[in-house]
N, C-alpha and C positions, 0 to 999 in steps of 0.2 A: 508438827511438834511431837517429839517423843513422849509417849505416855507409858509409864511403868507397867500398866496392866496389859499391854499389847506390843509385841515386837514388830508388828507390821502396820504401816500407815499408808493411806492413799495419798498420792501426789498427782499433779496434772497428767503426766504421760506414763504413769505406771504405779509403782509402789516403792516404799523405802522399808528396808528390813534392818532392825537393830540387833546386833549380834555380840555375844561374848565368846571370845576365841581362846582355846587352850592349844597353843602350838606344841610341837615336839611330842605329840600323843602317839599311842600305839597304832591307831588307824584313823582315817577320815570318816567322821560320822556326826550326825546331829545327836544331842544329848538332852533334849527337853528345853526347859526354860531356866534362866538364872537371872534373878533381879529384873524380871520383865523383858529380858532379851532372849533370843534364840541362842542356846549354847551349842557350840560346835567344837569338835576336836579335829585337829589336822596334824598329820605326820610331819609336815614341813617345819623347820626351825624358823624362829622370828629373825631371819637374817636376809638382808637385801630384798625385802618384799616377798620372799618365798611363801611365808604363811598367808599373806594377803592373797596371793595368786591361788593358793590351795583352797582358801575359803570361796573364792570366786568360782573355781572349778566345781567344788562340792555343791554350792548353791545352784549353779547352772544345771547340774545333774538332778538335784532334788526338785527344782522348779520346772524342769523340762523346758529350759530356754537355752539359747546360745550364750556362751561366756561373754561375748562382746556386748550383750544387752545389760550386763551388770557392771556397775562402776562403784568404786570405793569413794564415798563422799565424806567420811569423817573417821578419825581414829587410826590413821595410817601406822602409827607407832605405839598404839594402845591395844589392850585386849578388848576394849569396848569400841566397836566399829559400827558404821552405818553404810549400807549399800543401797544404791538406787537400781531398781530393776525396771528397765524400759519395756513398755508394751504389755505388762502383766498387772492385772488389777489385784487389789489386796484380798478380796474374798477367794479368788483362785489360788493365790499364794498360800493363804491359810490352809486351804483344802489340800494342796500339794505337800505342805509341810506337816499335815495332820495336826494342826493347832486349832 
C-alpha cells in the first residue's frame, strides 16, 4: 500500500515506485519528492502514452534496469502514477535514486 512518507515499497517480485510526473518539461530528470512521491520531469507530452513511456525510460536509466522490467500499474492518464519494477528490491531502488 502507498505510504505518503516513502515513494518506494516492497512487493513480492520487486518494488513499486509512486511517481508524480510533469510532462512537457524542458528535460527528462528526477526532481526530488512531491507529496511523498518521486517527482520526475519528462520532455514528452501527455499524448498517446508518450509521457508514460518517457517515465519508464527515465526510471530504467536511473535504476540501472531494462525498460521491459518496468510496468505502469496505476495512473495511466494522471500525473500520479505507480510503476512496478521487476527484480529490483526497494533498498537498492532507494540507493540508486538517492532517496
